[in-house]
Every structure is written in structure tokens, then in C-alpha cells.
C-alpha positions in Angstrom: -168.5 -31.1 109.0 -165.8 -32.1 111.5 -163.7 -35.2 111.3 -165.5 -36.7 114.2 -168.9 -36.0 112.7 -167.8 -37.7 109.5 -166.8 -40.9 111.5 -163.0 -40.3 111.8 -160.7 -40.7 114.8 -157.0 -40.7 115.3 -155.6 -44.3 115.7 -153.0 -45.0 118.4 -149.4 -45.1 117.3 -149.2 -48.9 117.7 -151.9 -49.4 115.0 -150.7 -50.7 111.6 -148.9 -48.0 109.6 -148.6 -47.3 105.9 -145.5 -45.0 106.3 -143.7 -42.6 108.5 -143.1 -39.0 107.4 -139.9 -37.0 108.0 -139.0 -33.4 107.1 -135.4 -33.4 105.9 -132.9 -30.8 107.4 -132.8 -27.6 105.3 -130.0 -25.1 105.0 -130.6 -22.6 107.7 -128.1 -20.8 110.0 -130.6 -21.2 112.9 -130.3 -24.9 112.9 -127.5 -26.5 114.9 -125.8 -23.1 115.0 -125.4 -23.2 111.2 -123.0 -26.1 111.5 -123.1 -29.9 111.5 -124.9 -30.1 108.1 -123.1 -33.2 107.1 -123.6 -34.8 110.5 -127.3 -34.1 110.5 -127.9 -35.3 107.0 -126.1 -38.5 108.1 -128.2 -38.8 111.2 -131.5 -38.3 109.3 -130.3 -40.9 106.7 -129.6 -43.3 109.6 -133.1 -42.8 111.0 -134.7 -43.0 107.5 -132.8 -46.3 107.0 -134.0 -47.6 110.3 -137.6 -46.8 109.5 -137.3 -48.4 106.1 -136.4 -51.8 107.7 -140.0 -51.8 108.9 -142.1 -49.7 106.5 -141.8 -46.9 103.9 -140.4 -43.6 104.9 -141.9 -40.5 103.2 -139.7 -37.4 103.1 -140.7 -33.7 102.8 -137.9 -31.9 101.0 -137.3 -29.4 98.1 -137.1 -31.2 94.8 -133.6 -30.0 94.2 -132.3 -32.0 97.2 -134.0 -35.3 96.3 -131.1 -36.9 94.5 -128.6 -36.1 97.3 -131.1 -37.3 99.9 -131.6 -40.6 98.1 -127.9 -41.0 97.9 -127.5 -40.3 101.7 -130.2 -42.8 102.5 -128.6 -45.4 100.2 -125.3 -44.9 101.9 -127.0 -45.5 105.3 -128.4 -48.8 103.8 -132.0 -47.8 103.6 -134.3 -50.1 101.6 -134.3 -48.1 98.4 -137.9 -48.8 97.3 -139.1 -47.8 100.7 -137.7 -44.2 100.5 -140.3 -41.9 99.0 -139.4 -38.2 98.3 -142.0 -35.4 98.0 -141.4 -31.9 96.7 -142.6 -30.2 99.9 -140.4 -27.4 101.0 -140.5 -26.6 104.7 -138.8 -24.4 107.3 -137.7 -26.9 110.0 -137.3 -30.6 110.8 -140.1 -31.2 113.4 -142.6 -33.1 111.3 -144.4 -34.3 114.4 -145.5 -30.8 115.0 -146.0 -29.2 111.6 -147.0 -32.4 109.7 -150.6 -33.7 109.3 -152.3 -35.6 112.1 -153.9 -38.5 110.3 -157.3 -39.9 111.2 -159.1 -43.0 110.1 -162.8 -43.9 109.5 -164.0 -46.6 111.8 -166.1 -48.4 109.2 -164.6 -47.8 105.8 -161.0 -47.6 106.8 -160.5 -44.4 104.8 -157.5 -42.3 106.0 -157.8 -38.6 106.0 -155.6 -35.6 107.1 -156.4 -33.1 109.8 -154.7 -29.8 109.2 -154.1 -27.7 112.4 -152.6 -24.3 112.5 -148.9 -24.1 113.4 -147.0 -21.1 114.8 -143.6 -22.5 115.7 -144.4 -23.2 119.4 -145.8 -19.8 120.2 -144.0 -17.7 117.6 -140.5 -18.6 118.9 -138.8 -19.5 115.6 -139.9 -17.6 112.5 -140.5 -18.1 109.7 -142.9 -21.0 109.8 -145.1 -20.4 106.7 -143.8 -23.4 104.8 -144.2 -25.7 107.8 -147.8 -24.5 108.3 -148.5 -25.5 104.6 -147.2 -29.1 104.9 -150.4 -30.8 106.0 -152.3 -29.4 103.0 -149.5 -30.4 100.6 -149.4 -33.9 101.9 -153.2 -34.2 101.6 -153.0 -33.0 98.0 -150.1 -35.3 97.1 -151.8 -38.3 98.5 -155.3 -37.4 97.3 -156.6 -37.5 100.9 -159.7 -35.7 102.4 -158.6 -32.9 104.6 -160.3 -31.5 107.7 -159.3 -28.2 109.3 -158.6 -28.4 113.0 -159.6 -24.8 113.8 -156.8 -24.0 116.3 -153.0 -24.2 116.8 -152.0 -27.8 117.7 -148.7 -29.7 117.4 -148.6 -33.4 117.2 -146.1 -33.7 120.0 -148.6 -32.1 122.4 -151.0 -35.0 122.3 -151.0 -38.7 123.1 -153.9 -41.0 122.1 -154.7 -44.4 123.7 -157.2 -45.6 121.0 -160.0 -45.8 123.6 -161.2 -42.3 123.4 -158.7 -40.6 125.7 -156.2 -37.9 124.9 -153.3 -36.9 127.2 -151.8 -33.4 127.0 -150.4 -30.6 129.1 -151.8 -27.3 130.3 -148.5 -25.6 129.7 -148.9 -26.0 125.9 -152.6 -26.2 124.9 -153.7 -23.5 127.4 -150.7 -21.3 126.8 -151.7 -17.8 125.5 -149.0 -18.0 122.9 -151.1 -20.7 121.1 -154.8 -20.2 121.3 -155.3 -17.2 123.5 -159.0 -16.8 122.6 -160.0 -20.3 123.4 -161.1 -21.5 126.9 -160.2 -25.0 128.2 -163.7 -26.2 127.3 -163.5 -24.8 123.8 -160.0 -26.4 123.3 -161.3 -29.7 124.5 -164.2 -29.6 122.1 -162.0 -28.9 119.1 -159.8 -31.9 120.1 -163.0 -34.0 120.2 -164.2 -32.7 116.9 -160.9 -33.0 115.1 -159.5 -36.3 116.5 -162.6 -38.2 117.5 -161.7 -38.5 121.2 -164.1 -38.3 124.1 -162.0 -37.4 127.1 -159.1 -35.0 127.6 -156.6 -35.8 130.4 -154.4 -32.9 131.5 -150.9 -32.8 133.0 -149.5 -29.5 134.1 -146.1 -28.8 132.6 -143.0 -30.2 130.9 -139.3 -30.7 131.5 -136.5 -28.1 131.5 -135.2 -26.8 128.2 -138.2 -27.8 126.2 -138.8 -25.1 123.5 -142.3 -26.4 123.1 -143.3 -25.3 126.6 -144.0 -28.9 127.7 -144.9 -31.5 125.0 -146.4 -34.7 126.3 -144.1 -36.9 124.1 -141.2 -36.0 126.4 -143.2 -36.8 129.6 -145.6 -39.8 129.3 -146.6 -42.2 126.5 -149.3 -44.7 126.1 -148.0 -48.3 125.7 -151.5 -49.7 125.3 -155.0 -48.4 126.2 -154.5 -49.0 129.9 -150.7 -48.5 130.4 -148.6 -45.3 130.5 -144.8 -45.0 130.5 -144.0 -41.9 132.6 -140.7 -40.1 133.2 -139.3 -39.5 136.6 -136.1 -37.8 137.8 -134.1 -39.2 140.8 -131.8 -36.1 140.9 -132.9 -34.1 143.9 -131.1 -31.0 142.5 -133.0 -31.2 139.2 -135.8 -28.8 138.4 -137.5 -31.7 136.7 -138.0 -33.8 139.8 -140.9 -32.0 141.4 -142.6 -31.3 138.0 -142.5 -35.0 137.1 -143.6 -36.1 140.5 -146.6 -33.8 140.2 -147.4 -35.2 136.8 -147.0 -38.8 138.1 -149.6 -38.1 140.8 -152.1 -36.9 138.2 -151.4 -39.9 136.0 -152.1 -42.2 138.9 -155.5 -40.5 139.6 -156.8 -40.8 136.0 -159.4 -43.4 135.2 -158.6 -45.6 132.1 -160.9 -47.3 129.7 -161.5 -50.3 132.0 -163.0 -48.0 134.6 -159.9 -48.3 136.8 -156.7 -46.3 137.2 -154.0 -46.7 134.6 -151.0 -48.9 135.1 -148.2 -46.3 135.3 -144.7 -47.5 134.7 -141.9 -45.2 135.7 -138.8 -44.6 133.6 -135.9 -42.3 134.7 -134.7 -39.5 132.5 -131.1 -39.7 131.4 -128.6 -37.7 133.3 -128.6 -34.0 132.3 -127.3 -33.5 128.8 -125.5 -30.2 128.4 -123.7 -28.3 125.6 -121.5 -25.5 127.0 -122.5 -22.1 125.5 -125.5 -23.5 123.7 -128.9 -21.7 123.8 -130.4 -24.5 125.9 -128.4 -25.0 129.1 -130.0 -28.4 129.7 -131.3 -30.4 126.7 -134.8 -31.9 126.9 -133.5 -35.5 126.6 -136.1 -38.2 127.3 -136.3 -41.9 126.6 -140.1 -41.7 126.0 -139.6 -39.7 122.8 -139.5 -43.1 121.0 -141.2 -43.9 117.7 -143.4 -46.9 117.3 -143.3 -48.5 113.8 -144.6 -51.7 112.3 -143.0 -54.5 114.3 -140.5 -52.2 116.0 -139.8 -49.3 118.3 -137.0 -46.8 117.6 -135.6 -45.4 121.0 -133.4 -42.4 121.5 -130.1 -43.0 123.4 -127.8 -40.3 124.8 -124.3 -41.9 125.2 -125.0 -42.9 128.8 -124.3 -46.7 128.6 -125.9 -47.7 131.9 -129.0 -45.4 131.6 -129.4 -46.2 127.9 -129.2 -49.9 128.5 -131.8 -49.7 131.3 -134.2 -47.7 129.2 -133.8 -50.0 126.2 -134.4 -53.0 128.5 -137.6 -51.5 130.0 -139.0 -50.6 126.6 -138.2 -54.1 125.3 -140.2 -55.6 128.2 -143.1 -53.3 127.4 -143.1 -54.1 123.7 -142.2 -57.9 123.7 -143.5 -58.5 120.2 -141.5 -55.6 118.6 -137.8 -55.2 117.7 -136.2 -52.4 119.8 -133.7 -50.3 118.0 -131.6 -47.7 119.9 -130.5 -44.6 117.9 -127.9 -42.2 119.3 -129.8 -38.9 119.5 -127.5 -36.7 121.5 -126.7 -34.4 118.6 -130.3 -34.3 117.5 -131.6 -33.2 120.9 -129.4 -30.1 120.7 -132.2 -28.5 118.8 -134.8 -29.6 121.3 -136.2 -33.0 120.2 -135.5 -36.5 119.1 -137.1 -39.4 117.2 -140.8 -38.8 117.9 -140.4 -35.1 117.4 -139.0 -35.4 113.9 -141.5 -38.0 112.7 -145.3 -38.5 112.0 -146.9 -41.8 111.3 -149.5 -42.4 108.6 -151.9 -45.2 109.5 -152.6 -47.9 106.9 
């Protein structure tokens, strides 16, 4: 029986949450060039502390690291009783993609886990065996029912509006490096079966420098069932400008749950973020890679005062009942993602 058959569907991110999951940075020479360990531990502790002001933060990490992680979170002024550590070893930090996608029963309120296959964004960054095991480990630790998704799927590849619609990109879900044996129709059916959605909305591709091939959470996010916050690029020399304009045209053509087109709000990308000599010539920095938590929104910033302030102001207007917290994410995005990419919400 599929999750949808059993009455489950994925709630939108703005629904009440029980916790947010992170996968703590591990010792690996691939990550941040084998350097910056102390800095990244401090950054993750800062993010964990910010989440803990709103709700519990649950952390995947080897048991041997738990004491040091708790100390780092305490130093960052996390709420101690809201930091929960689980002995779940993993390969990398991107919990949005390797973590479970939670679903909830419409009548009973039961929360369950959907466990999709993970291959490190098309086999780019081996090994990924421990990452692929994380959803099952979380389901076991929490005593949750677990449904198999039946295909490769990363959480950053999908956006849900809570009204039966799912937004994604062809560049990821139709990429032969993911599910080469599935047609578009078969892919759509597995999303319906696993996440309880009824309609799949497709954008074409993502922004420059994105290791994921074009995750939706760097491009466009639902603010509510009828409103989409979408990235644009004013730089005529940027390879992102035409891509984002094409995506914008599609977004404006989609029909939302009220049988009318979505309200699409445009938000500019930050100026190009570059690290000389790094493996990514242009970092995939995006203000829509925010994380919604209970009563708040954590928003990535990139040390561009004017652009950061504009983005924070726009998001503050879109979420008037939530506290907006900016978090410097320039060092984090060196590895290809920011706040949404490293986190996964668990509905209450």
C-alpha cells in the first residue's frame, strides 16, 4: 500500500512542526576542501541554536561526537532541552535531500516517514550509503511507519503547496542520472502515490553552479497555497537571467488551487558569489533557500548589505506573522547549498 492509499500526504512547510532535522558536518576531506572544520561546526551550532528558539532541533551524528556537538550548541546559546542527538552516522550534511520526507494522515494526524532512494545527485559524490540509510534509521528511532518511495528523490527537488500541487524541475526529476527507467508519467504517479499530491507542475532548469542539477528550493517557493516567491536575475551578463525568465513565464501560466493563476512575487538573486580557485566558479546563492519554522523564517544572507536587506524586507512582508532571522550563509554555500538544503522539517 502506498502512503496516499493509506490516507497520508505531505504537509506544506508552514504547517505546525514537531522538530527540524540536521545532519552534522562529518570529518571528510571532500567537504570545504578538508578545511574550515571549526568554522563549519560553529555555523551549524549557530543554525541549530536559531532553530531551537522556535522548536526542537534533531541532529543526525555519530554517537562519539554527541558530547562535542552539545557543547558547540550550548556555546551558540541553543536552548539545551531542545537539542536532541541521534546516533545516525551519515556521509554528508544535506539532510533535505537524504533525510526522510514526512507525511501526515488527514484524519488521525499520524505522522509517517517516506523513504526514497538517494544517489548523491546522480552519483556525483560517493560514498552515499550512510546517507541513503538515514530515513530508515529515523523511522526506527521515532517508531514511525515507513513507506518506500520507489524511486530516487531529494527533498530539495520538490515544493508542496498543501492544496495538492507539487512544483519541481525537469532538469532533476527527468534527468537520466536519477531514474533513467521512469517516464514522466511514471515519475508523476510515484510522486502522487508517495506524497499524496494530485498535480505536478514542471519548471525546466536551475541556476548556475547547482550540483543538484536544478533543485526547486533555489528557484521558487510556495508562500501559501496561491503565492509563489520566484527568483529573477537583473544581470544581463548572467547565465541565470534567461533561465529564470523562462521559469517565471511557466510559473505565471500555472493554475492554482482557486482555479486562477498563482500570484508570483519576484525576488532578485544576490550578486554572483565567487571563491577563486574553488570547484564551483559561481556559487548557487539564493534568498529563497529559506527555512520556515514555527513562528519564524530563517533566511540565508551573503554579506551583500543592500541585497540582503532587500531580501529580508521582502520575506518579512510575505510572512508578517513570523519572526525573520537572517543567517550569514556565504561559507555554507561554498559546498552548494544553504539553510533549506541542510534541514528537513518534521510535522507535528
